[in-house]
N, C-alpha and C positions, 0 to 999 in steps of 0.2 A: 878329460878322462875316459878310457874304454869303458865298455859296459862288462860288467861282471857276469863271468860264466858259471852257471849252477847245474848240477845234476839232481834231479827231484827224484827221489824214492818215494813211493807212494804216491803217484801222479793223479791217481783217480779215487783217491779217498776226500775227506772234509779238508785236511791241512793242504794236501795237494791242490784242491779247489781253490782255496783261500790264496794259495801261494801264487796260481796261475793269474789269479785276478791283480795280484800286487805287479807281477811282472808285464801283464799287460796294460798297467797303468804307466809303467815306467820302461819302454822300449828302449830309451835311451840310455839306461843305466843298468838293465838286466837282462840276461838273454839265457834261455833253457837249451842247453846242449846234449842233455840226456834225461830221459825219463824211463821209471820202472814201476812196476805193478805185480801183483798176484797172477791175475788171470783175465782180468775184464781187458781184452786187447783191443776191441772194437772201440771202446772209450780211448784207449792209448792212441789208436790211429788218428783220432778226430783231433786229439791234443798234437801228435806229432804234426799235421798238416796246420794248426792254428799257429803253431809257434816254431815251424820248419825244422824241426828236431829230427836229426839222421841216426841217434843212437838210442835204441829202445832194449830194455831188460824184462824179461817176462818169468817170474820165479816159477810156475806152472810148466813144466818142458813140453807137455802136449799143445796147451795153449800157445806156447811161443812157436813151435813149428806151424801151427795152423795161421798163427798172424803172417809168418814168413811167406807161406804159399798162399795168402789171400789176396794179395796185390792191391790192399788197400792203405797201405802205409806210402810215404814220399818216397819216389825213386832213389836207390843209393842208399836206403837206409841199412844198418848194421843191426843184427839181433843177437841177445845175450841170453841165453837160457838157464834156468835154475840159480842155485846159490851162487855158483861160480860166476853166472852172468852178473848178478846183483853186485858181486864183489869188484868184476872188471870194469863195469861202467862207474864204479864209483870213483875210478883211479882214472878216467879219460885225463889225457894229457893237457886239454885245453880248458879243462874245469878249474876253477878257482875256488868254490865252494860247495859242498855236499849237503843237501837238504835231507834229512833223516824223518820221514814222516811216516814210515810202516809202524802201524802199530803191533807190540808185542817184541819178541826178542830176535826175530828174522833179521833184522838189518845190525847186529852186532858185529858180525864179521865184517861186512862190507863199510862199516862205519872205521874200522880199527885198520882196514886196507887203505881207506881214505887218508886216515892220520897218517900212517907210515908213508904215503905218497906226498904229503907235506900240504894237504887240503885243509881247510878251515872246515869246520861241521856247523851248521844249523840246526840245531837239536829240537826236535819234537817227540821222539820217542823217547819217553821219559825210562820205559823198561831197559835200556841199554845202561843207564848209570846205577839202575836199581840192582841190576844184576852183575855187573862187572866196574863199578864205579873206579875201584882201586887202578884196575888194568886200563882203563880209558883215559882217565885224570894223568896217570904216569907216561902213557903214550904219548897224548897231547903235550905234555911238559917237555919230554924228552926231545919231539920234532918241532917244538917252538909253534903250534897252530893253535888257533882258537877254537874253543867250545863254545858258543854263542847260543843261549836260552831261547827257543822259539813258544815253549808254554807261556801263555799270559802270564802266569803268577810268576815264574820264575824270571822272564824277560822284566817285568814290573820291578822286580827287586833288583835286577841287572843296572836297570835305568836309574834307581833309587840310589845305587852305591855309587852313581859317577861323580867323579871329583871329591869321595870322602876317604878318609883313612880307616882301612880295615880295624885298625885298634880302637876306634871310635864307637863300632857297631856294638850293640847291645843285644839287639833282637831281629830277627826274621819273622814278619808276620804273614803267613798263607791265608788268604781268603778262600773261602769255599762256599759257593752257593747253598750247600746242604740239600741240593737235589729235590727230585720231585715228593720226598717222604719226610721231610724235615719238620712237619707238625704231626707225623703218625704216632700213633702208640705201638705199645710192643705186640698188642694184640691185633692191631692193624695190619703190620709187618709178615704176619704169618700168611696174610691172604693177597699178597703182592704178585700179580702177574707179570709175564714178559711184556707184554703191551703196556701196563702199568709203568713199567721200569724203563721203557724206551723211550717216556715221553718227558725230556728234561724241560723245566720251565723256562730256561733263559738260552741257552746254547743248543746249536745244529752240530751234532759231532756224529762220529760212527758208531755202530751198534756197541761194541766193547768196552769204549770210553764213557758211552752213555751210562752202561750198566754198572761200570766201575764209579761213576759218581754218583749213581742213586746210593751204591753200598758205603761211599765214601772210601773205598779201597784208592781210587784214584788221586784223593788227597793223601793217604798214607804214601802211595808211591812217590808223590811230588815232596813230600817231608825229606824222604830217603834222598830223591833227587839235588833238593836243595844243600842237604849235609856234604854232597860231592860237588858240587858246583862252586858253593860259596863258604867251604871248610868251617861248617858250622854244627856244632853238635846238639843234642836234643834241648838240651836246657837253654839254646838260644833259637830254637825254632818253634814258634808257636802258629796253632790253628785257630781261626776265628771264622765263623759262620757269618756269611754276608749275602743274604737275599737277592739283592738286585744285580749282582756280578758287575759293578760299575768300578768297585776300588780293587784293583787285581792283587794287590799285596802292599806291605808298607816295610819299612825298616824303621826301627827304634834306635837313636842312638843314646851314648852314655849320659848326655846332658837331659836326657826325656824327651827331647824333640822327636816327632815322627813323619817322616816323609812318606806320603803316599802316591801310587800311581792310577789314575783314573782314565779309563775309556768305555765305550759301550761294549756290551758283549760281543765282539766280531775277533776273530784271530788275525784279521788283516794288520789290525795294528802293531801287534807283536812281531807279525812275520815281516812287515814292512821294515821296523826298526831294525832288525838282526839283517837282512839283506842288503838294506843301504848303509848298515853302521861303517862309520861313524858319522854318515852325512844324514840328513832329514829331507823330506819332499812332501809335497801336496798328498793327504791320505786318500785312501781308496774310497772308505766310508764316512759319512757324517759323525761328527765328535759330541760329546755330552752338550747338551744346551741348557746352561743355565738361567735364560729367560723363562724357562718352563718349572713348574712344581717339580720337587726333586728330593726324596726320602732316601736318606741311607741308614741300614740297621745292621746292628752286629752283635752276637750272641757266641757264647761259648759252645762248643759241639758236645753232643751228647754221646759219650763213648759206650754207653750200654745199649743205646738205641742202633748205634752204628759200628759193631765190634770190627769190622774190618779195619777201621781207621786205629783202633787200640793195638791191634794183632801187628800192622804195619810200624807202629811206634817202636812196639816191643821187639819187632824182629830188627831194626835199626839199631837199640840198645844192645841186642845181643852180638850185633857185627857179625864178620866172619860170612858163612853162608847163608845165614838167616835170611836177609833180603832176597837173596836169590830163590830160596825157598817160597818165600812169601808170594814172590811175582810170579812163579811157575805154577803152583798151587791155585791161585786167583785165576790165572788165564784157564787152566782146566776147569775150574768150578764154575766160571762165566760160561765156558763152550757148554758144559752140560746143562746149565740153566736155559741157555738160548737153545738148546736140543729138546727140552721139556724132559731131561733125563731126572733133573732134582728141583727141589723148591728154590725160592727165594732165600728164605733164611739156612738153608744148608750150605749156601756159598761160603760164609764165615766158618762154619762148622766143618768143612773140608780142608780150609787153610789151617786151622788151628790144629787138626788132628795130623795133617803133613808136617807143620813146623815142629809138632812132638817127635814124630816118627824118625825124622832125617837127622843122624849124629850132627853135632857141632863140630865144626872145622874151620880153620882159616885159610883159605884156599890161596895156593902160592903164585897160580898161573891159570890161563883161559881154559886149559884143558881139563882142571879140576871143577872149575865154575861149570862148565857144560858137563860134566858128569854129575855134578850135582844137581844141574835144572833137569837132565833126565831123570834122574833118580825120583825127584819130587813130583814130576809128572807122572811117573810109573805109580807110585803110592798113591797120590790124589785120586787117579783114575780108579783104584782098587777100594777107595773109601765112599764110591756111589751107592753100593748096596747096603753100607753100614750106616750111612747117615740116619737111616729112618727107624734103626734097630732100637 
């Protein structure tokens, strides 16, 4: 069987790094034909040499020009600047699969383009389905391509569903580590700093997703993503805090049986499963060792302490444009927190204000979704000065 050719959007990020480790482990089965990033072109040059990649997209056009003129890339490299470049590289004729690992909504158009070109999508950017789940899933169905979940939680559910009838599924149970503040009081949350929020107890991730994990906004985004991936409503999706991050998610069936997926907190397990699916092969990292002492704890989430999770679920219930507004306002609020413009507890306040300010509607296409996304970002920006009032 020929090696599967993949295009990797977000090659320099944490998911990109784990993906590269999986590809390096299985060079006879996997081949990277295109890589993309926002601006870290020197790292992209190293990756291009390591995996002999001749197609490179860089979103920042000035950095793309600098990369092209640097002479650091393999001879014969083709460069793709800007959003158009990300879209073009996602549709490479020789590619079998697009790995979407760019944080945020930047990869929405490239992913839709890849679907239109008949490429399967390995999805690690949950914001795409949160923002435009109806559009993306409809496009995938129309083209007969697969959207394969690369997030550890959704990949765990995907694996637990294999061989089972959808009619027999009672509940999807998404696990959450609870982040670094799961034992905090409301008073302690008021003094959380950026340095505190960037220290995840279990996972090594990029800054945005690490902040989202600390507020549990990330889990809220995952609930909405699970709705689109698996066709279940809120009454069939449950969140449970599991501090060890060993059980990545579970599926409860109508007879009361619960299937769980276990692995250490490394993204290589989910990534490899998606890239090689439906085959399996030796993994990159060591798995759970049951000859050693192991405790697995579970508890319900504290919605008062983590209002971002509550707000995400309310947005999913509201449907229409609300999930996209939640996602956009959260991105703006996290950026503001990272830039020291707002406090930690201002993040959910900005999200809540934005959700209340954007009129509810049911978008009929991508243009309406993008308009609402832009409006939500504009309004969230205006709330920076009002959150302390």
